N, C-alpha and C positions, 0 to 999 in steps of 0.2 A: 745087555746090549738092548735098546727100545728100538720095537718095528714099529716101520713108520705105516701108518695106516692111507695116508692120501702121499704120494710126492709128485712132482712134477721136475720135469728136467730143468737141469740149471741154466738158466742165461743170465746177462746182464742186465739188472733193474732200470728201467727209461724211468723222466718223469712222471709217465701216467700211467705208469704199472701199480696196480693197485697192492696194497699192504698184502689183502686174502694170496693172492699168488703170491706174493714172497713168500708168504707163512707156510703157504705147501709145498715152495719148492725148500724152503729147511727143512719139509720131513714132518708132517702132521700125526702125531700116534695118539693113542686111547687115554693117555695121562694129559694129554692137553683137551683132549675132547671133552673129558670130566670136568677139566676146571674152569673150562670154557661154559659148558651148560651152567654150572652152580652160578656161574657170575653173570649169565643171560637171566636166570631164575631171577635173582637176587634183583638185578634194574627192572626187570619185567613188573614186581611188588611196588618198586618206588614208583616207575612209568605210568599203572595206571590208573592211579585216580589224579595223576596231577593232567595227562594227558587229556583226561573228562573233564579237568575243574578249569583249564586252560581253553579248552574250545566253547565252555560254557559262558566263559567270561570276554571271549572274541566275538559273541554272539552266533555261536555256531551251535551243533546240536554233538552232544556229551560223545557219541561215537566215531562222528570226524576229527576228534583228535585220536583216535586209536586208527584209524586209518591211516591218519599219517605217520605213529609210530609202526605200524605194521608195515604199511610200503617203502616209505620213506626211509625207516629204519636198513630194509634189508639191501636198500638200493646204496645206503650211504656207507655200510659194511662191507657189500661186495665190489663198490668200484672205490673206496675212501682211498686217501693217502696216510690215514694213521690206523697202527692195530686194535686202540681202544675205542675209537670214537664211537658215540651213539647219538644217533641222528634221531630225529622226533620235532613235536611241537614245542615253543618254546613263549617261557612266560614273557620273555622282551617283547616278544611277535603282537601282544593282546591289543595292543592300542591303535598299532598299526593295522593290524588285521579288522579290528571292530570298526576302525573308521573306513576304511575300504568297504565291507562289505554293508556298512551303513549309508555309503556313498553309490555304490554301484548295483551293490545286492550281492547275492551268494556267488552266483554264475558270472557274477563278473571279477568278485573276487578271485574267482577259481582260475579265468584267463590272466589274471595280473600276476599268480603267483606261477604260471606257467612260462610269459613273458620275463620273470625272472627268472625264471631256469633255464632259457636262452640266453640272456644276462650273464648268468655265473658258468655257462660252458663257452663263453668268448671268452670273458675273463681268465679262465686257467687253460684254454689251448692257445692262447694269446701270450700266456706265463707273465700275468699281471699280477698274481697272486701276492707276491712280495711288497706292493705298493699299497695294499690295503691293510696291512699290516704298520704303515707308517701314521696313523692315527694317533694322537696324542693320545698317553693313557690316564689323564686330567679329563680331557673330552669322554672317554669310556665310562670312568668313577661316574662324573657328571651326568650323562645321557641313561646309565644304568638306575641312579638314583634319581631322576624324573620320569622313569618307566615303574618303577617300583611305585613312588607316591599316586601318578596315574592309575596302576592294577589297583592296589589298594582301596581309591577312592570308587573304581567299579565293583567293590566288594563288598560295600556297607551295605546295600540294598537286602544282601544274604544276611552279612552278618549279623544285620538287625531286624531281618524278617519283614522291610518296609513294603507298604503297597505304594505300586506306582505306577503306573498305566505303562507310562513311557518314558522309561529312563534315558538322557538327553548323550551324546557320546562326548561333545567337548567339553573339560574339567569342569570351568567354571559355570556353565549350565547346570551339570551334574550336581556340584556341590547345593546349588540351590534349592533345587529337586528335592537332593537328599534331606536340605533343612527343613524345608518344608512338610514333608513326609513321616519327618521325626515324631509326632504323636501317633501314628501309626505303628510303630515298634512293636514287634511279634516278642512276650518274656520269654516266651519255650525257647524259639528261637537264638536271642540273646543268651541264653543260659546254656544252650548247647553249644551254639559257637563257641562262647568263653570257656567250657570246659575241654572242648576239641583242641582251639588255642595252645590252654596249660597242659594238656596230654602230650602234643608232639612234642613242644619245647621240653616236657619233662623228660620222656622218652627218649630224644633225642641228646639229653644231658647226662643220663644216668643210665641207658642203653642204648648205647649209638650205631650197635649193629640191629636193632629190630625193626623192623619196617613199619617203622610210626604213622607214617600216612597212611599204608592201607591200612592198618589196623585200626586207628581212630574213626576211619572214613566208615568199617566195616561195623564198629562197637555202635557208632552213631545211628546207621539203618538200625541196628538190632533195638536198640532203646526207642527208635521213634517208631519200628512197629509193635514192640511189646506194650509200650506205653500208652500209643495210640496218640502220637503227641503232634500239635495242629502246625507240623512245619510243613512247606513246601519240598517237595521231593524231585528225585529227577523224575520220576513215573508221572507227578500232577503237572508235571509245566512241558514236558515232551513229548509223554507218552512212551509206550515201550521202546524198548532198543533190538535192532535187527541182532540176529544171529550170526550174519554172514555180508563180508562188506560188497557190496554193489560189482557186477559186471563193470569193465573198464568203459569212460565214454567222453567225448569231449563234451564243455561244458556249454552249455546252448545261451549264447551271447551276440547281440547283431555286431556284425564284422567291422561295419562303419564306425563304430564305436569304440573299438578297441584302441585307438589313438589314443584315448582320453586316459587308457590304462595305465599310460607309461608311467606317468612321476609315482604310482604307488607301484608297477612293477619294480622300478629302479631304487623304491626305497627297501621292497621287502628283501632285491638282490643286494642291495650293501649290507644290509641289517644281517641276512645270513651267512654273507661273504664273512664279517665282522665277527660274528658269534663262535661260528664252526673254527674261523682258524683259530682263535680264542681258546677256545673247548682241545684243540688239536694238540697248541703249547702245553696246556695244562697237561694232558695226558703226557707229554713229553719229558715235563718236568716229574711228574710220578713214574716215568719207568724209565728213564734213562736213555730212551728212541729219538728218532727223527721224524716229524713225519713230512712227507712232499705235501706242498703248500698247493699246487697247480692240479694234484692230479685230485686233494679233495675238493677245492670249488669246483673241478668237474662231477663229481660224485654227489656233491650238492645240485649243482645244474641238474642231472638225469632226476634226483630224487626228487625235485620242484617240478619236474614234469612229469613225472608218473605219480606223484601222490593226488594231484586235483581230479585226474582221470576216474580216483574211485572217491572222489568227494573228499579227501583231506585235506587239514591244513597244513600251510605252507612250512617248509621241514629246513632244520640248521642242525648242525652239533648243539651238546648240550655239554654245558660246564657240570654240571650237579651229577648228570647221568653217568656221565663219560669217570668222573672221579668216582664216583661207585663202583662201574665196572672196575677199575685197578684196584680198588681195594678190595673185591671180591675175587681177585687173581687171575683176573682174565690174562687168556695169552695172546689171542689171534682175535683178527674182525670176527671168526667163528659165535664167539658170545655176544653181538650185535644181531646177527641173524638169529641166536638162538631168545635174545629179547624178544624180538617182532614176534618170534616162533608163540612164546607164552602170552605173548599180549593179544594174538590170535585165536590161542586156545582158550583165554578168557573169554570172549567175545563169544565164540561158539557153545560154550558150557555155562557161564555166567550172565552173560547180557539179562535174564530174566528177573535176578537177583540186585543188578544195580538201578533199578527203578527206586528201589527202598531208599535208596542213599539219599539222605537230606543236602539240600543247596546249602545247607547253615554248615554244615561239615566240611563239603569241597570249598566254599569261602575262606573256612579256617585253614584249610590246607595253603591257597593259594594266600592270604595273609603273611602265613610264616614263610611262602614264599617271597613275599616282596622284602621282607626284614632279612632273610638269607641274601637276597640279591643286592643289597647297598653294601657297598666294599668299605665298611666304617674305620674300620683301621688305615684304610689308603684314605677315606676321606679327609679324616682328622688329620693327619699325614701332609696333606697339601695346604689345607688350610693353614696348618702351624708353623712351617718351613718356606713356603713358594709363595708371595703374592701374585706372581704373572699366573704360575700354575694356576693358584686357585681363582684368579680373576675368569682366566679360560675355562676350570671346570664350573663357575656358577652361571657364567654366559649361557654355556651348553644346556645346566637343569632349568634355566629359566625361559630361555625358548623354548628346548623340549616340551616344558607344562605348559607355557603358556599361546604356545603356538603349534606346531607339530614336530615330529622324531627327523626327519627328514636335515626339517631347516635349523632345529638343535644342532644336528651334526655337522651342516655345512658352515654355522657361523662358528663352532666349537673349532672346528680342523681350520680355517680361515685365520683365527685367532692364533691358535696354538702356531700355525706357521709366520705369522707375523713375530710373536714371542722367537720363536727360535730365530729368524733373521735378524732380528734387534740382538738377540746374547752373540750370533755370531760375526754381526758387525762391530761389537766391542771388543772381539776380541784380537782385530785387525789393527795390528801397531807398525809405526816408520820411526825408525832410527837412523841415527848415522852421521857421518861427522858435520853435519851442516845447522848453523842454529838457524830456529824460526826469529819471521819478520818480527820487530816489537809492536807490541800492542799498542794502539793510536793512542796517544795520550796529550797535553797540553803544552808541551815544550816541544814536539815535532810531529810530523804529520807522519810517521810511522812507514815513511817508503821502501827504505830498507833497511835490514839489520848486519850487524857487523858481519864483515866479509870473511868468509875463511880464507886462511894460508893457501890453503891448499887450492891447484888448478883442476885437480880430477877431485871431486865428489862423491863419495858413495852411501847412500843409501840405502836401507834393506828394507823389504816388507814382510814381516809375519800375520798368517794367517790366510784364511780363502778370499780372495779376490772378485766376488759376485757383486750384482746389482744394491742389496741391503749394505754394504760395507763401501758402495763407490761413492757416496757423498762423504764418507770418513776420509778414506784415501786422497778426494779431491781436493776438500780442504787443508790437509793436511801437506801436499805438495806443493798448493799454493801458497802458503803462506814460508817454504821456503828462502831462506833471506839470504844463501851464498850468491855468489855470482862467478862461478868458476867457468871455465873456458870447454869442461864435459861433466858430466855427470852418468854414472854407473848405480842403476838398480837392481839390488840382490834379490832375485825368487826364488832361491832356496828354501825357503820356508812359506812359500804361498804354494798350495797341495791343488789349488783350484782355480782356473780364470773364467769370466764366462764374457759375452761382447760387451755389456756395461761398464766393465772394467778394464777392459782392452781399448776401448774409447777413452777412458778417463786416462791412463798411462800415453795414448799416444795425443790426447788434447796439453800435458803436461809437456812431454817432448816438443811440440811443435812451439808450445810458450817458452820451452828452456831455448829452440835454434831462433826466435826471435831477438834473442838475448847475445846470440851470437855461442851457443854451448851446445857439441851436439847427447845424444843419450843412449849409452847400450844398457841391455837387458842381460844380467848377467845369471847361469845356474837356472833355466827356467828347465821346469818339467816336459816332458813330450805333450801333455795337456797345455799347459799354461801356454807354452809355445806355438803353441794350434793355434788356439783360442786367439791371440794378438796378430798372429799374421793374418788370420781370417779374418776379422774386424778391424783392425786397427789400419788407419791411411798407410798407404805402401812409401815406402822409403822415407818415412817420420823418424825411426829409429837405427841409429849407425849402424846396430849392427848387434847379433846375439853372441857372447861367449860360455865358454862352458864354468868357469868361476869369475870373482870378482879382479883376481890377480891379471887374469889373461887379459881381462877388460879393460884395466887400467894401464896395461903394456900397449893394449891397440891403440890404445885415445893416445899416448904417447909417441907413438910411431905414424896416428896419422897428422897429429901436430906438433911437426917439429920444432917449436918455440916452446913446447914444453918440456920441462927439464927431464934427463931420465933417469 
């Protein structure tokens, strides 16, 4: 019999109940504690070099990436809606963070992150988490590939050891500066970074469970010290790292300038929400569990409020570290707490040693991260199989590279929505007993087609009646060539209707009435009938019927001149 070390009285879990509470309610024993501790240590080993590399690439100090892993990681694991989510700084944020810091300074970036935290709290508490997941997959693949390219361009300086006094943040000026600085390439840095990249990929291929990134960074530091390699290190660029996080304090930023930070804050909140929910889905897929989306957004909101108080970077859920956590047999969110604890212990004990880590090695770490960020199989599949999705992905990629991330996502989502509406509109079909009007020819004016033999013509609309399909429905209805005494429109296979479609149906009924025909609607669902009654002109339809047969019978009773 297993003895529970921690247990909370069982009560029903709500949408904002953290999974940590759920885990304790189930009973938390020594076996789970041991598994979570080992998983947390494994993830911390992965997080150490990545957190520092991401911070440096973002234009911040290496310890500020560690602060985000420590503080943000604790909050995400303690309050989050996923059992295995790991929170911390993400490579996807590098471009956005670097741009914000370059524009508003580091203190302005901290305020923008806190504003993003408030936005995430609002999204979570308003239960809007499901809407973030409506972003098309092609958009996610496109902007992820763009971010990877931009990050890699930012690492070329340290990969090659180039001497650049000021490296521009935008991509094209950055590439121009890098090209101009190529003659200053440092052979030692080039050789070291190439060796590190090769070693990381080799270890991943032949020893996937080995903490390759940390081992390679440590080996590069040892080689730099032992052979006195003339390469830049964390210590030479940033000085010594503090052994403790600072005391919490609010960022010093003019209150009057806070509104200027809203676009950056919105972008941080959007990216944090997308990344965290994607990561939670990955965790669900690997564990067979189900996360609480709105609870996860709330946790990300609190994490992005807490991390800046300690000078930390923006926080989100991390796909790679979450997957590592699951593979290391994490059982509960306690593993994420252990991850943050081990990162803190490293800061306390190993901060002086971090100064010896060469920047070429950290750049190599991020270069491999960039390669892994690109979903190559998904990208190639989209390019081969779906021209519409490929165009959406390409537009997202190009706009993100040439403009910025928020604009890229906005363009991608807009194109994705248009593509979706086009496909849904093409699914709408109209069929029935009535012939369509003949197309105009030289022999006739096409005023009317052959008349139907029936006095009651039944038409069936198959597909969603929304504004995207309204033009197609209107065109088809206008070409009805019959001149009956009554129309019956079967809506049994119309799952949805909006105001635009209701107006189109009303316009058809008015046109039919001018020709002396009445229009009945049959088999409409509650939503469809409600939309039509709310938005169409009152009295334009002869009535609603439960099915086509009933509508025809009602028409015959209404018009006594019709045969029974």
